[in-house]
C-alpha positions in Angstrom: -10.9 -18.8 8.3 -7.1 -18.1 8.1 -5.8 -15.7 5.6 -2.1 -15.3 4.8 -0.8 -11.7 4.5 0.0 -12.1 0.8 -3.7 -12.9 0.2 -4.6 -9.5 1.6 -2.3 -7.9 -0.9 -3.8 -10.0 -3.8 -7.4 -9.2 -2.8 -6.6 -5.5 -2.5 -5.0 -5.6 -6.0 -8.2 -7.0 -7.4 -10.2 -4.3 -5.6 -8.1 -1.7 -7.3 -9.1 -3.1 -10.7 -12.9 -2.7 -10.2 -14.2 -0.5 -13.0 -16.8 1.5 -11.1 -14.8 4.1 -9.0 -17.5 4.5 -6.4 -17.8 0.7 -5.9 -14.0 0.4 -5.9 -13.8 3.0 -3.1 -16.6 1.3 -1.1 -14.9 -2.1 -1.4 -11.5 -0.7 -0.4 -12.9 1.0 2.8 -14.9 -2.2 3.7 -11.8 -4.3 3.1 -9.7 -2.1 5.4 -12.3 -2.3 8.1 -12.4 -6.1 7.8 -8.7 -6.4 8.1 -8.6 -4.0 11.1 -11.3 -6.0 12.8 -9.5 -9.3 12.0 -6.3 -8.0 13.5 -8.0 -6.7 16.6 -10.5 -9.4 17.4 -9.9 -12.3 14.9 -13.1 -11.7 13.0 -14.1 -12.1 10.2 -10.8 -14.0 9.6 -7.4 -14.7 11.2 -4.5 -13.0 9.5 -1.4 -15.2 9.5 1.5 -14.8 10.2 1.1 -11.5 11.9 3.0 -11.5 15.1 5.4 -8.6 14.7 3.6 -5.5 15.9 5.5 -3.2 13.6 4.6 -5.3 10.6 0.9 -5.1 11.6 1.2 -1.3 12.0 2.9 -1.0 8.6 0.2 -3.2 7.0 -2.6 -1.2 8.5 -1.0 2.1 7.5 -0.5 0.9 3.9 -4.1 -0.4 3.8 -5.5 2.9 5.1 -3.6 4.9 2.5 -4.6 2.4 -0.2 -8.3 2.8 0.7 -8.2 6.6 1.1 -6.2 7.5 -2.0 -4.6 4.9 -4.1 -7.4 2.4 -4.7 -9.4 5.2 -6.3 -6.5 5.8 -8.7 -6.5 2.1 -9.6 -3.2 1.4 -7.8 -3.2 -2.0 -6.0 -1.9 -2.6 -2.5 1.4 -4.1 -3.7 2.2 -1.0 -5.8 0.9 1.3 -3.0 3.3 -0.4 -0.6 6.2 -0.2 -3.0 5.5 3.5 -3.5 5.1 4.3 0.2 8.4 2.4 0.9 10.2 4.4 -1.8 8.9 7.6 -0.2 10.1 6.5 3.2 13.5 5.5 1.8 13.8 8.9 0.2 12.9 10.7 3.4 15.3 8.6 5.4 18.3 9.2 3.1 17.6 12.7 1.7 20.4 14.1 3.8 22.7 12.4 1.3 22.4 15.1 -1.4 23.0 12.7 -4.4 20.8 9.9 -3.1 17.9 9.0 -5.5 15.2 6.4 -5.2 14.4 4.2 -8.2 11.4 1.9 -8.4 12.5 -1.0 -10.4 9.4 -2.0 -12.4 7.9 -2.2 -15.9 4.6 -0.9 -14.5 4.6 2.7 -15.9 1.9 3.9 -13.5 4.1 2.9 -10.5 7.3 4.1 -12.2 5.7 7.5 -12.7 5.5 7.9 -8.9 9.2 7.6 -8.5 10.6 10.7 -6.8 12.1 13.0 -9.4 14.2 16.2 -9.5 11.2 18.4 -10.1 9.4 17.2 -7.0 12.7 17.0 -5.0 15.0 19.6 -6.5 17.9 18.9 -4.1 18.3 15.3 -5.5 
């Protein structure tokens, strides 16, 4: 079975909305394991397109953080990836004293994770 990368995001987003927190965590961990197995040995499914090694590493890193922390908070993989990218941008450009990172969204749960002056006083 071939699974496009956006389907991975969509399924992870559905996992994040499971009401039972324990079940949500269990599903998130199992999902990460299935994706890791798929990327390393093509089972239980083939992830396509996934030829760029850095993209695979980024996807696995985001999935692991999603399962470990963000799925339990009800944050989907898409929002997790946006948040992690915002953090990375902030770290990359914090040497510019007036640089700020804004997450352009109407989703207040994601917007609340935007780096702010209290968390980063030198912004």
